C-alpha positions in Angstrom: 140.2 206.0 -14.8 142.8 208.2 -16.5 142.1 209.7 -19.9 144.2 210.9 -22.9 143.9 214.4 -21.6 145.3 213.4 -18.2 148.4 211.9 -19.9 148.7 215.0 -22.2 148.5 217.3 -19.2 151.2 215.4 -17.3 153.6 215.5 -20.2 152.7 218.9 -21.6 152.0 217.5 -25.0 148.9 217.4 -27.2 146.1 214.8 -26.9 146.9 213.8 -30.5 150.5 213.1 -29.7 149.4 210.9 -26.8 147.1 209.0 -29.1 150.0 208.4 -31.5 152.2 207.1 -28.8 149.6 204.7 -27.5 148.8 203.4 -31.0 152.4 202.9 -32.3 152.4 205.8 -34.8 155.7 206.0 -36.7 156.0 209.8 -36.7 157.0 210.3 -33.0 160.3 209.3 -31.4 160.7 206.0 -29.6 161.8 207.8 -26.4 158.6 210.0 -26.4 156.5 206.9 -27.1 158.0 205.1 -24.1 157.5 208.2 -21.9 153.8 208.2 -23.0 153.4 204.5 -22.2 155.1 204.8 -18.8 152.9 207.7 -17.9 149.8 205.9 -19.0 150.6 203.0 -16.8 151.5 205.3 -13.9 148.1 207.1 -14.2 146.1 203.8 -14.6 145.1 204.5 -18.2 143.2 201.6 -19.8 142.2 201.4 -23.5 138.5 201.2 -24.0 136.3 199.4 -26.4 136.8 196.1 -28.2 137.4 197.2 -31.8 139.3 195.0 -34.2 142.4 197.1 -33.4 142.6 196.0 -29.8 141.1 192.5 -30.1 144.6 191.2 -29.2 145.7 188.7 -26.5 149.1 187.3 -25.8 150.6 184.2 -24.2 154.0 184.7 -22.5 155.8 181.4 -22.2 159.0 180.5 -20.3 160.6 177.2 -19.1 158.1 175.2 -21.2 158.3 173.4 -24.5 155.3 174.0 -26.8 156.3 173.3 -30.5 155.6 169.5 -30.8 152.5 167.6 -29.9 154.3 165.8 -27.1 155.4 169.1 -25.5 153.5 170.0 -22.3 152.6 173.5 -23.6 151.4 172.4 -27.1 147.8 171.5 -26.1 147.5 174.5 -23.7 148.3 176.9 -26.5 146.0 175.0 -28.9 143.1 175.1 -26.5 143.6 178.8 -25.7 143.8 179.7 -29.4 140.8 177.6 -30.3 138.6 179.3 -27.6 139.9 182.8 -28.5 139.5 182.3 -32.3 135.8 181.6 -31.9 135.2 185.1 -30.5 137.5 186.9 -32.9 140.5 187.4 -30.8 144.0 187.2 -32.2 146.7 185.6 -30.1 150.4 186.2 -30.1 152.8 183.8 -28.4 155.9 185.5 -27.0 158.8 183.4 -25.5 160.4 185.3 -22.7 163.4 185.1 -20.3 164.4 186.9 -17.2 166.5 189.3 -19.3 163.4 190.1 -21.4 161.5 191.0 -18.3 164.3 193.1 -16.8 164.5 195.2 -19.9 160.9 196.3 -20.0 157.9 197.0 -17.8 155.0 194.5 -17.9 152.2 197.1 -18.0 154.0 199.3 -20.4 154.7 196.4 -22.8 151.1 195.3 -22.7 149.8 198.8 -23.4 152.4 199.5 -26.0 151.7 196.3 -27.9 147.9 196.9 -27.7 147.2 193.6 -25.8 144.0 193.4 -23.8 145.1 190.6 -21.6 147.7 187.8 -21.2 148.2 184.2 -20.2 151.5 183.5 -18.6 152.9 180.0 -18.6 156.0 178.6 -17.0 156.8 181.3 -14.4 158.9 180.4 -11.4 158.7 182.3 -8.1 161.8 184.5 -8.9 160.5 186.1 -12.1 161.4 189.9 -12.4 157.9 190.7 -13.5 156.1 189.2 -10.5 156.3 192.2 -8.2 154.8 194.4 -10.9 152.1 191.8 -11.8 151.0 191.9 -8.2 149.7 195.4 -8.8 148.9 195.3 -12.5 145.7 196.7 -14.0 146.0 194.4 -17.0 143.8 191.3 -17.0 146.3 188.5 -16.5 146.1 184.7 -16.0 148.9 182.7 -14.4 149.1 179.0 -15.3 150.0 176.9 -12.2 150.8 180.0 -10.2 148.9 182.2 -7.8 149.0 185.8 -6.6 146.6 187.0 -4.0 144.7 190.3 -3.6 144.7 191.6 -7.2 141.3 191.2 -8.9 143.0 191.6 -12.2 145.2 188.5 -11.8 143.7 185.0 -11.9 145.1 181.5 -11.7 144.4 178.4 -13.7 145.7 174.8 -13.1 144.8 171.3 -12.2 144.0 170.4 -8.5 147.4 169.1 -7.2 146.0 167.9 -4.0 143.4 165.8 -5.8 146.0 164.5 -8.4 148.6 163.5 -5.8 145.9 161.9 -3.6 144.7 159.8 -6.6 148.3 158.6 -7.2 149.1 157.8 -3.5 145.7 156.1 -3.0 146.3 153.9 -6.0 149.7 152.9 -4.7 148.3 152.3 -1.2 145.6 150.0 -2.7 148.5 147.9 -4.2 150.2 147.6 -0.8 152.9 150.2 -1.1 154.0 152.0 2.0 157.5 153.4 1.1 156.5 155.8 -1.6 159.2 158.2 -2.9 158.5 161.5 -4.6 160.8 163.0 -7.3 159.6 166.5 -8.0 160.3 169.4 -10.3 162.2 172.6 -9.5 161.8 174.1 -6.0 161.4 177.6 -7.6 158.2 176.4 -9.3 155.0 177.1 -7.4 153.3 174.0 -8.8 156.2 171.8 -7.6 155.7 173.4 -4.1 152.0 172.7 -4.3 152.6 169.1 -5.2 155.2 168.6 -2.5 152.7 169.9 0.1 150.0 167.6 -1.5 152.3 164.6 -1.2 153.0 165.2 2.4 149.3 165.7 3.1 148.3 162.5 1.3 151.1 160.4 3.0 149.9 161.5 6.4 146.2 160.9 5.5 147.1 157.3 4.7 149.2 157.0 7.9 152.4 156.5 6.0 155.8 157.7 7.4 157.4 160.7 5.7 161.2 160.2 5.2 162.8 163.4 3.9 165.4 161.3 2.1 162.5 159.8 0.0 161.5 163.1 -1.7 163.5 165.6 -3.7 163.1 168.7 -5.8 165.2 168.9 -9.0 163.8 169.8 -12.5 161.0 168.7 -14.8 163.3 166.8 -17.2 164.4 163.2 -17.9 168.0 163.8 -16.9 167.5 164.3 -13.2 166.9 160.6 -12.3 170.5 159.4 -11.8 171.0 161.9 -8.9 168.1 160.5 -6.9 166.7 157.1 -8.0 169.6 154.9 -6.6 169.1 156.5 -3.2 165.4 155.8 -3.2 166.0 152.2 -4.1 168.7 151.8 -1.4 166.3 153.2 1.1 163.7 150.5 0.2 161.2 152.5 -1.8 158.7 150.2 -3.6 157.1 153.0 -5.6 158.3 156.4 -7.0 155.8 159.1 -7.7 157.1 161.7 -10.2 156.3 165.4 -10.7 156.0 164.9 -14.5 155.9 162.2 -17.2 159.4 163.3 -18.3 160.8 162.6 -14.8 159.0 159.3 -14.8 160.7 158.2 -18.1 164.1 158.9 -16.6 163.1 157.1 -13.4 162.1 153.9 -15.3 165.3 154.0 -17.3 167.4 154.4 -14.2 165.6 151.6 -12.4 166.4 149.3 -15.3 170.1 150.3 -15.2 170.1 149.4 -11.5 168.6 146.0 -12.2 165.1 146.6 -11.0 162.0 145.7 -13.1 159.1 148.1 -13.5 156.5 147.3 -12.2 157.5 143.9 -10.7 160.2 145.3 -8.4 159.1 149.0 -8.3 156.1 151.0 -9.4 156.3 154.3 -11.1 153.6 157.0 -11.6 154.0 160.1 -13.8 152.1 163.4 -13.9 150.6 165.1 -17.0 149.7 162.2 -19.4 151.7 163.4 -22.4 150.9 161.6 -25.6 154.1 159.6 -25.4 153.2 158.2 -22.0 150.9 155.7 -23.7 153.5 154.6 -26.2 156.6 154.6 -23.8 158.6 151.4 -23.6 156.3 150.5 -20.7 153.0 152.4 -20.9 153.0 154.8 -18.1 150.5 155.0 -15.2 150.1 158.8 -14.7 147.9 161.6 -13.6 146.1 163.2 -16.5 145.9 167.0 -16.9 143.5 167.9 -19.7 145.7 170.5 -21.3 143.3 171.5 -24.0 140.8 172.4 -21.4 143.5 174.2 -19.3 144.1 176.4 -22.4 140.4 176.9 -23.1 139.7 177.7 -19.4 142.5 180.2 -19.4 140.8 182.1 -22.2 137.3 181.9 -20.7 138.6 183.2 -17.3 140.7 185.9 -19.0 137.7 187.0 -21.0 135.6 187.2 -17.9 138.3 189.3 -16.2 138.5 191.7 -19.2 134.8 192.2 -18.5 135.4 193.0 -14.9 134.6 189.6 -13.3 137.3 189.2 -10.6 138.0 185.5 -10.7 140.8 184.0 -8.5 141.9 180.4 -8.3 140.4 178.1 -10.9 141.3 174.4 -10.7 140.4 171.6 -13.1 139.9 168.0 -11.9 142.8 165.6 -12.8 142.3 161.9 -13.4 144.3 158.7 -12.7 145.2 156.8 -15.9 146.2 153.2 -15.0 148.6 151.5 -17.4 151.5 149.2 -16.8 154.0 150.8 -14.5 152.2 150.0 -11.3 151.7 146.6 -9.6 151.3 145.0 -6.2 154.1 146.0 -3.9 157.0 143.6 -3.4 158.5 144.7 0.0 162.3 145.1 0.1 164.6 145.7 3.1 166.6 148.9 2.7 
């Protein structure tokens, strides 16, 4: 592991100047500080100890709402903060964009801001930081994403195969055979996992897979008009959704098309947001315990900070039956 002396020797500066650069002192230039940070990352320098000064973690968040109780990210952040607080860690939440990532190095940013580790939420597969994170030396947890072969990068999520199977099995028990799937963005790894899980589950129940009965789009209410009418015209009797927000839009679009939920068509969401229970028709959905996702993210990150190389970590989801699923009423396409 590199030392302060190694960095000082590389840059031909004093060890004291290196220390100032790493700790954010105001009496050196920003350009020299950045040079020190970049060199520290290049040499594999890692801050030692767990003093109050570096008892800091961060949560990077992108493509995810987290301000209100009904936002998907709210409980995840709450759980993470609750677990971290008990052990004296401070947590900073940093909203990011692609532009944010392109303008700074991940490792240098973490070192310069004195963060011991990070939870990253909402990443898609085209993030500028991902190539660097594949080789990072900073303990990092990815929510609903996975990178192989780096013991410093772990993954936390709910088991998509189990969750989708619970939904499909429930629909099959009600006599549904034409089950459509309206998914989130194709650039989301979790959407890809769920698409794969949907195909596996349909085959396991000996149901035909019609590519016209599944679609990627986005994790928002507004996508439904582009897909629901087609599903209905093709004779779908149930629509499985990649999120509760998608399900809300699906139910509204079915109503506009003159179909009753669940009498004419069943709908299942994914997430169990607080609003799913109080929606105009209480939503049958797959529950992710987001408080526990947040707490688990902290526990696993803490283990990795202490050199335990954890990889994929999946929580069990649960089926929550409410009032948007019923016995299938077959229809000809």
